[in-house]
N, C-alpha and C positions, 0 to 999 in steps of 0.2 A: 183750845191749846194746840199748837202745831209742833210736831217733832221734826226737826231738821238737823241732820248730821249729828244726832245724839244730844242736841241741845233743845231745851224746851223754851218756847217763846209764847207769851200770852198775847192774844189779840183781842181788842175791844172794838167791835164794829157796831155801828148804829143799826137799828132794826130795819131801816130802809136801804141799807147798803146793797149795791148790786151784787148778785151772786157770782163769785169768781172762785176758781180753784187755784191754789198755789202751793209751793213747798216741795214740789217734786223735781227730780233730776231727769233730764232726757239725754239720750245718746242717739245721734243721727249718723248712720253710715252712708257715705256718698260715693257713688261710682260714676263713670263717664256718661253713659247713656246708651240708648238704643231706640230704633224706630218701634212704633206700636205694631207694625205689620210689615210684610215683605213687599207689598205692592208699591209701585213707583210713587204714588201720592204720599204714602206714609214715610217712605225713605226721603222724599224731597222735603217734607216738613222737618224731619230730623236734621238733614244736612243744612237746610237754611238756617236753623237755630245755631247749629254747631259752627258753620263757616262764617256766620255774621259776627261771631264773638271776636272782638279785637285782641283778646289774649291769644287766641288760636292763630288767627291770620292778622298780623300787624300791618300788612300792606293795605293802605286806605286810598290807593290811587284810583283814578277813573278806569285805568286799564284793568285792574283787578275786579272792580265792580262789574265791568262789562263781561269779563271772562266768567265770573260767578253767575251772573243773572242770564247771560245769553248762551253760555256753553255748558257749564257744570251742572246747574240746577235743572235745565231741560233734558240733558242727556245722561248724566251719571246715575241718577236714581234707579233707572230700570236695570242697569248692569249690577249695581250694588245690591239691588233687591234679589237678584239671582244668586249672588254670593250668600246673602242671608238665608235664602231658601236651603242652602246646603247644610246649614248648622242649626236651623230653627227647631226649637222644642215644640213639636207638634201636639204633644199631649196637653201642654198648658197654653199653646198658641202664643209663645213669647220667645225672646232670644235667651240663650243660655246665661248671658250676663244678668238678666233680670231674675231668672230662676235662682242662680247662685247667690246673688246679693240678698234676696229675700231670705234664703236659707241661712246665710251668715248672720243676719239680724235675729232670726228666730233662735238660732243656737246660742248667740251671744246673750240674749235675754234669759235663756235657760241657765247658762253658766253663771251669770250675775245673781240670779235668784238662788242658785245652789250655794253661792258664796255669801249669801246674806246681804248682797248689795242691792239697794232699792233704786231702780232706774227704769224708765220707760224707753225701750229700744225701738227705733224705726229706721227706715232706709229710704233713699231717694236717688234720683239720677240728675246729673248736672244738666243734661239735655234730654228732652223727652219726659216720659212719665214713669213713676210719680215724681213730680217736680219738687225741688228744694223748698219753694215757697209753700206749697200745699202741706208738706210734712212738718215744716216748722210751725205753721198755723195749727196743725193738729196736735203737736206736742204742747204748744202753749195752751190750747183748749183743754188739755188733760192736766193742766196745773204745773207744767214744767217751767219754772222761772229760772232755771239754770240748765243750759244745754251744751253738751259736748258734741262738736261736729268732727267727724273722723273722715277726712278724704282718704279713700282707699288706694293711695298712690305711695308706695314706699319711698320713691325718690321725688323730691320737690321739683316742680317746673311751674313757671308762670302760666303756661297753657293748660295745666291740669289743677294743681293745688290752689293756685292763686285765684283762678276763675271760680272755684267753689266758694271761696271767701267773698269774692265780688257779688255772687248771686245771693249768698246768705245775708250780706249787709244791705243789698237792695231790698230784700224781703223785710228786714228789720226796719227799714225806713218808713214802712207803712203801718208799723205796730205802735199803738199808744203805750202799751206796757211791754217794753222790750225785755226779753230774758237776758240774764247774764250769760256771756258766751265764752267758751273755750274752743280752740281749734287744735286738734292733735298735731304734734310735730311730725315731720316725715320720719320714717323708721328704717331707712336704708342700711343702718349699721346696728339695729336692734339685735342683740344676741339671739332672741327667740326666732327672729326672722331668718337670720343666717343659718341657724340650726335646722329650721323647718325646710329651707331650700335644699340644704345638704342631705337631710334625711329623705326628702321626697326624691331627689335625684338618685341617691344610692338605692332606694327601693325600686325605682323604675329600671335602673340598669340591671338589677338582679333578674327582672322579668324578661329581659331581651334575649334573643337567641344569638346575639353578636356582641362583641366588645367594641366600643367606639374607638376610632383612631383619634378622634378629636371631639371636644364638647364646645358648643357655642352658647354663650349667654347673650341672647338677643333682647335689646331694649327698644322701646318705641323711640324714634328719632325726633329731633326738633331742628329747625333751621340753624345753621352755623351762626347766623347773625344774632340770634337770641342768646346763644352762649357768649358771643363776643361782647354783648351788652351787659353781661353780668349774671345770667341765669346759672345757678349752681348745679343744674341737672346732670351735666356730663360728669362732674366730680362725684356726685352721689352715686351714679352708675358705676364709676370706676372703683369707688370704695367698696360697694357691694360685691363687685366681681373679685376684688383682691381678697376680701374677707372670705368669700366662698372658696377661692383657690386655697387659702391657708387652711380652712376647715377640712377640705377634701385632700389636702397634701398634693396638689397638682401645680405644675409650673405654667408659665405663660404659653408654652408650646402645646399644652393639652387642654387648656380652658381659655378661650378668647372671648372678647367683648365686641359685639357688633350692634348696629342700629337699623331698625326696619321702618316700614310704613311711610317712607318719604312721599311728599306730595308737591307737585309743581316742579319748576325748573331750577329753583334756587339750590345752592349747596346746603346739605344737611350734615349732621354729625356723621363722621366716618369711623370705621369702615362700614359700608352698607351690607346688610345681611344677605340680600339676594345675590349681590355681586360676589361676596365672599363664598357663599355656598357653591356657586358655579366655578369659581377659581379653585376651590379646594378639590372638587371632583376632577377638574381638568388636570391637576397636578398629581393625581394618584390617590387621594383620600377616598376610601371605599365605604367606610362606616362612620356615620355622623349622627350625633345626638344634639338637639337644640332645647335649651331651657329658656323660659321667658320670665325672668325675676321681677320685671317691672309691672307685671299684670297680676292683680290680686284675684282675678277670676277669668276663666276662659271666655273668649269673645271672638268676634270676627277676625281680629288680628292674630290670634293664636290658633284657632281651629281651622280657619280657611287660608289665611296668608302663610302661616308657618307650616302647619301639618298638611296643607294642601298644595299651595303654589310652590313653596320652597322645596318641599319633598320632590315635586315634579322637576324643578330646576336641577336639583342634585342628580337625580337618576338620568335625566336627559343628557347631562354633561359627563356621564360616565360613572357616577357613584352607584353603589349597590344597596346599602342598608341605611335607612333614615328613620329616626324616631324623634317625635316631639314630646317632651315631658309635660304632662298636664300642669296647669297652674295650681297653686295651693288651694284655691277654691274654699269650700266649706269642710275640707278634710280635717281630721283631728290636729295635725301639725299646723294647718292654716288657721284654725280657730284659736290655737294657742298663741299665735302671733297677734291676732286681733284682740284677744283677751289681755295679753301683756300690754299692748298699747293703750287700751281703754282703762285698765286698772291704774296704769301709770298716770294718766291724765285726770282721772277722777279723784285723786288723792285730796282729802279735805272736803269732798262733796258727798261721797256715798260710802 
C-alpha cells in the first residue's frame, strides 16, 4: 500500500515486476550556473554552454557565430577567470553561487521536514554542474513521480526562467516514465519577497557609518529587443521596485531602478547601472547604496560587478561612500521567501 498526500492506494504488482520506487514528491531549486573552476578552460566550457543558448543570445547570424568562436571564447575566459578568482570560495573550491544554492536546498529540506511536508529537495544549475538533467534523473531514481521545479529568479525572463523549462523538458524527453511536473511562478510581487528585501535593506543600512543620499535597485539587464518582442521582465522589475518603495516609504527620487551586466553593442534596458553610478557621483551624490533584488544569491554580478567595479566607478567619479547590500541568499528572510514560494506551489501534493 502506498501513502500519497494522505490517500491510500493499493497496488497489485506481479512477482516479476521490475523494482521501481514511486509515490514521492521532489523539489528542484535551479539557479543560473557557474564554472567548475577559475582556469580559462573551465570558464570557456561554461561560457560556451551559456552563450550557445538561443534564449540567451537570440542572434543566430554568421557574424555572431564568428564573434563568439573567434573572439569571445578564445579571449574572454582568461579575464573572466580572474574575476571569479576575486570571489571564489577557496574552502570549498567553488563559486559562492554554488555554495549558497546548496545551502538553500539543505535549509529548505529541513524546514519542510519540520512542517511535516514530505519532499525530496535537490538543487541544480542551468549551466554547468550539477546539471538539471542529472538532478532530475536522481529525483526520479528516488521515487519522485511529482517534481516541483523552482527557478530562483524572482522576475520572469525568457533568458532565465524559460530556458530552465527548456532544459527540464529536454531531459524529460529521454525519460520513459516522466514525472508529473510543476514549475513555480515568478515571485516578483510575493509579499514575503518584498518584505524580505525591505528587512534586509533596513538591517544593512543600520550597520553603515553613513546615510545614503540615494538607493539603487539594480537588476540584470536584457536586450531592449527582447522586451519589445513581449518579454515581461521589465514590468516585473518595475513592480518589484514600486512595491519596495511603498514598503520603505521612499519616493522615486530616493530609490531608483537600473539595469546592469549588458553584453555586446545592442541597446539594453535602461538606465544602465554603471552609467548611472558615474552620473550620480558627477552631479554631487556622495553616499550611495545598491541593492540587487533580481539575484537570489550572491554571484559574480553582485560581488565583483557591483561591490567591486561599480564601487570603483563611483569613487573615481567623485563619490565617497558606497555599499552593496548582500543578496537574500540563505539568510532567514531569504529562506522565508523560498519557503513561501514552495509551499504555495506544493498545495495538494505534500
